[in-house]
N, C-alpha and C positions, 0 to 999 in steps of 0.2 A: 817474414819476407820484407826486405828493405823497399823503400819507395822505388828505387831504380830497378830492382828485380820485378816488382809488380808492374812497373811501366813497360819494361822489356817484354814481359809475358803478354801484356795487353797489346803491344804493337805487333808481336808475332801473330797473335790471334786475329788482329784486324787487317794487317797488311802483308802478312807472309814473312818468311824467314829472311829473304834477301833485303827487302826494304827496311825491315826491323833492324837487321844487323848494320845497315848503313847508318841509320839514325843512332844506334847505340855507339858505333865507332865515332861518329861525329861528336857525341856527348862526352866521350872519353879522350878525345884527341888533344886537348890542351891548346888548341888553336883558336883563332878568332871565331866566335860564334859557338864554341863548345858549351859554354854555360847556358846559352839560349836553347840549344838542343837538349841539354840536361833538364832544364825546366819543362820542356815539352814532354820528355820521357816520364819524368817524375810526377808532374802535376797534371798536365793535359791528359796523358794516357793513363798514368798510374792512379790518379785521384778521380778524374772526371769520367773518363771512358769506362771505368770499372764500377761505377755506382750502380746500384739496383734501380729499377724503375723504367729503364728504356733498353731495348736491345740494340745491337750494333747497327742494323739497317736503319732504324729510326734515328739514331744519333747521326749517322751519315746523312740522312735526309735533312735533318735540321741544319747540319753543317753545310750541305749543298745550298740550302736556302740562303744562309748567311753569305756564302761565297758569291752567289748570284747578286745579292744586294750590294756587296762590296766590289763587284766586278773583278773577281779573282778566278778566271777560268781554269788556271792550272790546279789550284786547290779544289775547285769544283770537280775537275776530272779525277783527281785522286779519290775523292769521296764517292763519286759515282761508281768508280771501280770497286771500292770497298763495299758499297751497298749491293752491287750486283754479285760480288763474291759471296755475300752473306744472305743471298736469297731474294733480294728485292727485285721485283719485275721491272722491266724497261717501261712498261705502261704506267706503273706507279710513279716513276721518275718524271715521265712526260706529264702526267696529271699534276704533279707538284709544280712543274714549270708553268702550266696553265693557271693553276691556283695563284701563283706569284704575280702573274701579269698585271692585274689591277693595282698591285701594291708596289712593285719595283719598276714596272714599265717595260715596254718592248725593247728599248736599247739594252737594258741589263740582261734580259732573257737572251737577246740576240748575241750578246758577248760570250755566252757559254755554248751556243749551238755548234760552232765548229769543233770544239773539243768533244762534245757529246757525240757528234757524227763520227769523229775519228775513233772513239771508243766502240761505238756501234759496229763500225766496219772491222776493227781489229778483233772483236769478239764474234764476228759472223752473225750479228743480230739483225742485219739488213732485211727488209721485207721482200726485196727483189734483188736478183743478182746484178742488175744493171744500175742499182741505186748509186748515184754519184755523191750523195751527201748534201747536207744543208750548209750553205755558205753565209747565212744571215737572213734577215727578213727582207732585204731589198736586193 
């Protein structure tokens, strides 16, 4: 299996056929950014995400932690969805956010709460039907 085939298989398993195909098409497009997408498919997903030692939910949890620290809510949301898709519980994600508090601070955690709230609502994971979502800490 070529690195590209291995990466494409890994992205399909992680993110589903639609997102995986979008990334594969970007990598093959020959347009600006195609090489970057190719490195992501071949190396990030083909080499790193397929290593033994950690399952996909734990890899997503680690990646979510980094995305919080870097204040990248969009990427946090992608990996929150991947983790939930692969069996991680919402409570585990919330506990990870609490664990991060003393290390990355309230502003970093607050930066991902709106995207987390959106995902919770979209997936119907709200605790009550009238839950309006979290808009930040203040």
